[in-house]
C-alpha positions in Angstrom: -54.6 -61.4 39.4 -56.3 -60.1 36.3 -53.7 -60.0 33.5 -55.7 -57.4 31.4 -55.7 -53.6 31.7 -59.1 -52.1 31.2 -57.7 -48.6 31.4 -55.4 -49.2 28.4 -58.4 -50.6 26.5 -60.6 -47.6 27.3 -57.8 -45.2 26.3 -57.4 -47.1 23.0 -61.1 -46.8 22.4 -60.9 -43.0 22.8 -62.5 -42.8 26.2 -61.6 -40.6 29.1 -60.5 -42.4 32.3 -60.8 -41.1 35.8 -58.6 -42.1 38.8 -57.5 -41.0 42.2 -54.2 -40.6 43.9 -53.9 -42.3 47.3 -51.0 -41.0 49.3 -51.7 -42.9 52.6 -51.1 -46.7 52.8 -54.8 -47.6 53.0 -56.4 -50.6 51.4 -59.8 -49.4 52.8 -59.4 -46.2 50.7 -58.7 -48.2 47.6 -61.9 -50.2 48.1 -64.0 -47.2 48.7 -62.7 -45.4 45.6 -63.1 -48.5 43.5 -66.7 -49.0 44.7 -67.4 -45.3 44.1 -66.7 -45.9 40.4 -63.2 -44.7 39.6 -61.5 -46.4 36.7 -58.3 -46.9 38.6 -56.4 -46.1 41.7 -53.0 -44.5 41.8 -50.9 -45.3 44.8 -48.7 -42.2 45.5 -45.3 -43.5 46.6 -43.8 -40.1 45.7 -45.7 -37.8 48.0 -46.9 -40.4 50.4 -45.3 -43.0 52.7 -46.2 -46.0 50.6 -43.5 -48.7 50.2 -43.7 -51.9 48.2 -44.6 -53.7 51.5 -47.5 -51.4 52.2 -48.5 -51.3 48.5 -49.2 -55.0 48.4 -52.5 -55.1 50.4 -53.6 -52.0 48.4 -53.0 -53.9 45.1 -54.9 -56.8 46.5 -57.8 -54.5 47.5 -57.9 -53.0 44.0 -57.9 -56.5 42.4 -60.7 -57.6 44.7 -62.9 -54.7 43.5 -62.1 -55.1 39.9 -60.0 -52.0 39.2 -56.3 -51.7 38.2 -53.8 -50.2 40.6 -51.1 -48.0 39.3 -48.2 -46.5 41.3 -46.4 -43.1 41.1 -42.8 -43.9 42.0 -40.6 -41.2 43.3 -37.3 -42.4 41.7 -36.7 -43.0 38.0 -34.7 -46.1 39.0 -35.4 -49.5 37.4 -34.8 -51.4 40.7 -37.3 -49.2 42.6 -39.8 -49.5 39.8 -39.2 -53.3 39.7 -40.3 -53.8 43.3 -43.7 -52.4 42.5 -44.0 -54.2 39.1 -43.2 -57.5 40.7 -46.1 -57.1 43.1 -48.4 -57.0 40.1 -49.0 -53.3 39.6 -50.8 -52.5 36.4 -49.1 -49.1 35.6 -46.2 -46.9 36.6 -46.0 -43.1 36.8 -42.6 -41.5 36.9 -42.4 -37.8 37.9 -40.1 -35.0 36.8 -39.1 -36.4 33.4 -37.5 -33.6 31.5 -35.8 -35.1 28.5 -35.9 -38.1 26.2 -33.2 -40.0 27.9 -35.1 -39.9 31.2 -38.3 -40.9 29.4 -36.6 -43.8 27.8 -35.2 -44.9 31.1 -38.6 -44.9 32.6 -40.3 -46.8 29.8 -37.5 -49.3 29.5 -37.8 -50.1 33.2 -41.4 -51.4 32.6 -40.5 -53.7 29.7 -38.6 -57.0 29.4 -35.7 -57.6 26.9 -35.4 -56.8 24.0 -37.4 -53.6 24.5 -36.4 -52.8 28.0 -34.4 -53.5 31.1 -36.9 -54.9 33.5 -35.5 -57.7 35.6 -37.2 -61.1 35.4 -37.5 -63.4 38.5 -41.0 -64.7 38.3 -43.0 -64.3 41.5 -46.4 -62.8 41.9 -46.4 -60.9 38.6 -45.9 -64.3 36.9 -48.6 -66.0 39.0 -45.8 -67.9 40.8 -45.3 -70.0 37.6 -48.6 -71.8 38.3 -50.5 -70.5 35.2 -48.9 -69.3 32.0 -45.3 -70.1 31.1 -42.6 -67.4 31.6 -42.2 -66.6 27.9 -46.0 -66.2 27.6 -46.1 -63.9 30.7 -43.3 -61.7 29.3 -45.5 -60.8 26.4 -48.6 -60.4 28.5 -46.9 -58.2 31.1 -45.2 -56.0 28.4 -48.6 -55.3 27.0 -50.3 -55.0 30.4 -48.3 -52.3 32.1 -49.3 -48.7 31.4 -46.3 -46.3 31.4 -46.9 -42.7 32.4 -44.3 -40.0 32.6 -44.9 -36.5 34.1 -44.2 -33.2 32.4 -43.6 -30.9 35.4 -40.9 -28.5 34.5 -40.7 -25.7 31.9 -37.2 -26.9 30.8 -38.9 -30.1 29.5 -40.7 -28.0 26.8 -37.6 -27.7 24.6 -37.2 -31.5 24.7 -40.9 -32.3 24.2 -40.8 -33.6 20.7 -38.0 -36.0 21.6 -39.9 -37.1 24.7 -43.0 -37.8 22.7 -40.9 -39.8 20.2 -40.0 -42.4 22.8 -41.5 -45.7 21.8 -44.1 -47.4 24.1 -44.9 -44.2 26.1 -48.6 -44.5 27.0 -49.3 -41.2 28.8 -47.7 -37.8 29.2 -49.1 -36.5 32.4 -49.0 -32.7 33.0 -48.4 -31.8 36.7 -49.5 -28.2 37.1 -48.3 -27.8 40.7 -44.6 -28.4 40.0 -44.9 -26.8 36.5 -46.1 -23.7 38.2 -43.1 -23.8 40.6 -40.7 -24.1 37.6 -42.4 -20.9 36.2 -41.8 -19.0 39.4 -45.4 -19.4 40.5 -45.5 -21.8 43.4 -49.0 -22.6 44.7 -50.6 -21.2 41.5 -51.4 -24.2 39.3 -54.3 -22.3 37.7 -52.3 -19.3 36.7 -52.8 -18.4 33.0 -49.1 -19.0 32.2 -49.3 -22.6 33.5 -52.5 -23.2 31.6 -51.0 -21.8 28.4 -48.0 -24.1 28.6 -50.2 -27.1 29.5 -52.3 -26.4 26.4 -49.2 -26.3 24.2 -48.2 -29.6 25.6 -51.6 -31.1 24.9 -51.6 -29.8 21.3 -48.2 -31.1 20.5 -48.8 -34.5 22.2 -52.1 -34.9 20.3 -50.4 -34.3 17.0 -48.1 -37.2 17.8 -50.8 -39.5 19.0 -49.7 -39.5 22.6 -52.4 -39.6 25.3 -52.5 -36.8 28.0 -53.1 -36.9 31.7 -53.5 -34.3 34.5 -55.0 -33.7 37.9 -58.4 -32.3 38.8 -59.6 -31.6 42.4 -63.3 -31.8 41.7 -65.9 -32.7 39.1 -66.0 -29.2 37.5 -62.3 -29.0 37.0 -62.2 -32.6 35.7 -64.8 -31.8 33.1 -62.8 -28.7 32.2 -59.6 -30.8 31.8 -61.5 -33.2 29.6 -62.7 -30.3 27.4 -59.0 -29.2 27.1 -58.1 -32.6 25.6 -56.9 -34.6 28.6 -57.6 -38.3 28.4 -56.6 -39.4 32.0 -57.8 -37.2 34.9 -56.8 -37.9 38.4 -58.3 -36.6 41.7 -56.6 -36.8 45.1 -58.1 -38.8 47.9 -57.1 -36.4 50.8 -58.6 -33.6 48.8 -61.9 -35.4 48.3 -62.1 -36.3 52.0 -61.3 -32.7 53.0 -63.9 -31.3 50.7 -66.6 -33.7 52.0 -65.6 -33.2 55.6 -65.8 -29.4 55.2 -69.1 -29.6 53.5 -70.5 -31.8 56.3 -69.2 -29.5 59.1 -70.5 -26.4 57.2 -73.8 -28.0 56.9 -74.2 -28.9 60.5 -72.5 -25.9 62.1 -73.3 -23.2 59.6 
């Protein structure tokens, strides 16, 4: 297990990173995306059936191909988050974070005492005690894990400054689909009202030195997101497959 986190380093260097959500429990998909050149894979345990058990071979596949594996975890619960962290996941995304208390809860779950509340029991994340000592690993793992929270509801806007002030928050990730729903615009993530709020979030986060993330279905929308100021841009593997499949069938059937 590589104890570094190249995505963290690239972000610190001012680079844009590109990843892909993977909702199905598929190590093969992980390998293909890694070999295609994505900077990271993001196992979607919120909208997909991925469990800690099924995530394990996906994490191994990512490591074998030299990319970090992150996980979006449906519950802002330290025990649920811990199960993924103890497998050696390199980053955690927590959805629907609407105030500073929820943001602090998410960040604290990824850090050991004194900063956080992460439980310590050794295991795979600690290389089973066969390499570095436990005190050394605590410092390494605190630095290694990328902590991402999602801005997905209009009500979070009034708490944004407090959210951005939470120490050790790495990425504020704007989720346009649920943000659109909260604005009464379900299924319209590209609506001008959604874009306007997203741009306000970007401006305020940039002024506080917090990196921004969002989704992009294709290369054109990814480049547009980069131009808007987003630092982390994430595609979706079913969407990429569907697009390629439709292009193939259109090409052969007309």
